[in-house]
C-alpha positions in Angstrom: 49.4 -17.9 3.7 48.7 -18.5 0.1 47.9 -15.5 -2.1 44.1 -14.8 -2.5 42.7 -16.5 -5.6 41.5 -14.0 -8.2 37.8 -14.3 -9.0 36.1 -13.9 -12.3 33.5 -11.3 -12.8 30.3 -11.4 -10.8 27.5 -13.6 -12.5 24.8 -11.8 -14.3 21.2 -12.9 -13.6 18.3 -12.7 -15.9 15.5 -10.3 -14.9 12.1 -12.0 -14.0 10.1 -12.8 -17.0 7.2 -10.8 -15.7 7.2 -7.2 -14.5 5.4 -6.5 -11.3 2.6 -4.6 -13.2 2.1 -7.3 -15.7 -1.4 -8.6 -16.7 -1.1 -12.1 -15.7 -3.6 -14.0 -13.3 -2.7 -14.0 -9.7 -4.5 -15.3 -6.5 -3.8 -14.2 -3.0 -3.2 -17.2 -0.8 -4.2 -16.2 2.8 -3.7 -19.5 4.5 -3.1 -23.2 4.2 -4.7 -25.5 6.9 -4.6 -29.3 7.7 -8.0 -29.1 9.4 -11.1 -28.1 7.2 -12.7 -26.2 10.3 -9.7 -23.7 10.4 -10.0 -23.1 6.7 -13.7 -22.4 7.0 -13.0 -19.9 9.9 -10.4 -18.1 7.8 -12.8 -18.1 4.8 -15.6 -16.5 7.0 -13.2 -13.6 7.7 -12.7 -12.5 4.2 -16.1 -11.9 1.9 -14.5 -13.1 -1.3 -12.3 -16.0 0.0 -12.6 -19.6 -1.4 -11.2 -23.0 -0.3 -9.4 -25.4 -2.4 -8.3 -28.9 -1.0 -5.0 -30.0 -2.2 -3.3 -33.2 -1.0 -3.9 -33.0 2.9 -4.2 -29.2 3.0 -7.0 -26.9 2.7 -5.9 -23.6 0.9 -7.8 -20.5 1.4 -7.5 -17.8 -1.2 -9.0 -14.9 -3.0 -9.0 -14.0 -6.7 -8.1 -14.5 -9.4 -7.0 -11.1 -10.0 -5.6 -9.7 -13.4 -2.2 -8.1 -12.7 0.0 -8.2 -9.8 -0.9 -4.7 -8.8 -4.6 -5.7 -8.2 -3.6 -8.9 -6.5 -1.0 -6.9 -4.2 -3.7 -4.5 -3.2 -6.0 -7.4 -2.0 -2.9 -8.9 -0.3 -2.4 -5.8 1.8 -6.2 -5.8 2.7 -5.8 -9.5 3.8 -2.8 -8.6 5.8 -4.8 -5.8 7.5 -7.5 -8.4 8.2 -5.0 -10.5 10.2 -3.5 -12.7 7.5 0.0 -11.5 7.9 1.5 -14.4 5.9 -0.7 -13.7 2.8 1.2 -14.3 -0.3 0.8 -13.6 -4.1 0.7 -16.8 -6.4 0.9 -16.6 -10.1 -1.9 -18.5 -11.5 -1.1 -20.0 -14.8 
């Protein structure tokens, strides 16, 4: 067996450009549906939900929220309401 190669130092990665408690704009995406009826049913389950059609999908979301902390609180509420795959989306 050949001797092991010596590796250089581990790479250093930059920290994210936004802190989790920043004041940026966020939305909470609760679902993406190919059929409008399914999106409407999801929208009906959350009082402040909206639908945005993009390409062939119907995106159901809440917000916008100022700051990731406020959006995360709403995401947790959406998860509790049954939207287990709800995600935060930075809304530039």
